[in-house]
C-alpha positions as CSV (number, residue, x, y, z in Angstrom):
1,M,-3.0,197.1,71.1
2,P,-6.6,197.4,69.7
3,E,-8.4,200.7,69.8
4,S,-10.9,201.3,72.6
5,P,-14.5,201.1,71.4
6,R,-14.9,204.6,72.8
7,S,-12.2,206.0,70.5
8,T,-13.3,208.8,68.3
9,K,-10.3,208.8,66.0
10,T,-11.1,209.8,62.5
11,D,-9.1,210.3,59.3
12,E,-10.9,213.5,58.5
13,P,-9.0,216.7,59.2
14,P,-10.4,219.3,61.6
15,R,-12.4,222.1,60.0
16,T,-12.9,225.8,60.6
17,L,-14.9,228.6,59.2
18,V,-13.3,231.1,56.9
19,G,-15.6,233.8,55.5
20,G,-18.6,231.7,56.5
21,V,-17.3,228.7,54.5
22,E,-16.2,225.5,56.2
23,V,-12.6,224.5,55.2
24,D,-10.3,221.7,56.2
25,V,-7.3,222.5,58.4
26,P,-4.2,220.5,57.5
27,N,-3.2,218.5,60.6
28,N,0.0,216.7,59.8
29,I,3.5,217.9,58.7
30,P,3.2,217.0,55.0
31,A,-0.3,218.6,54.7
32,I,0.7,221.7,56.6
33,R,3.8,222.1,54.5
34,A,1.9,221.6,51.2
35,A,-0.7,224.2,52.2
36,L,1.8,226.9,53.0
37,D,3.0,229.6,50.6
38,P,6.2,228.3,49.1
39,K,8.1,231.2,50.6
40,R,7.1,230.1,54.2
41,R,8.0,226.4,53.8
42,T,11.7,226.9,54.8
43,E,10.6,228.7,58.0
44,F,8.1,225.9,58.7
45,D,10.8,223.2,58.1
46,K,13.2,225.0,60.5
47,A,10.5,225.4,63.2
48,I,9.3,221.8,63.0
49,N,12.9,220.4,63.0
50,A,13.9,222.6,66.0
51,A,10.8,221.8,68.1
52,G,11.4,219.5,71.1
53,V,8.9,217.0,72.4
54,D,7.4,219.6,74.7
55,E,7.0,222.2,71.9
56,I,5.9,220.2,68.9
57,H,2.2,220.5,69.5
58,A,2.3,224.3,69.8
59,V,4.5,224.7,66.8
60,M,2.2,222.5,64.7
61,R,-0.9,224.4,65.9
62,H,0.7,227.7,64.9
63,W,1.6,226.5,61.4
64,M,-1.8,224.7,61.0
65,L,-3.6,228.0,61.4
66,E,-1.1,229.9,59.2
67,A,-1.8,227.3,56.5
68,V,-5.5,228.2,56.4
69,P,-5.8,231.6,54.7
70,D,-8.3,233.9,56.4
71,P,-8.5,237.3,54.7
72,E,-10.7,238.8,57.5
73,A,-8.2,237.9,60.2
74,D,-5.3,239.1,58.0
75,A,-7.0,242.5,57.5
76,I,-7.6,242.9,61.3
77,L,-4.0,242.0,62.0
78,A,-2.7,244.5,59.4
79,R,-5.0,247.2,60.8
80,L,-3.7,246.6,64.3
81,A,-0.1,246.7,63.1
82,R,-0.8,250.0,61.4
83,D,-2.5,251.4,64.5
84,E,0.5,250.3,66.7
85,A,3.0,251.8,64.2
86,E,1.1,255.1,64.3
87,R,0.9,255.1,68.1
88,R,4.7,254.6,68.3
89,G,5.3,257.2,65.6
90,T,7.0,254.8,63.3
91,A,4.5,254.8,60.4
């Protein structure tokens, strides 16, 4: 079936800003896997292989974002985790 002339499909990956710099976001399974830290690839493989048809998009979105390092976001999440640990008295 030919593509509709109104189609906006592109081969270019989506982009996001990290530290004010535009970066590509991997958007297929091989690209996401390649962008992950090698230690996280096994978890990614398990999550992708376990995802059902109703879950696959959410699983891919989660790992797409993890594959794009964002030091500012990581620092915020680490601070929030420390604050929560202190609040609970587990730090």
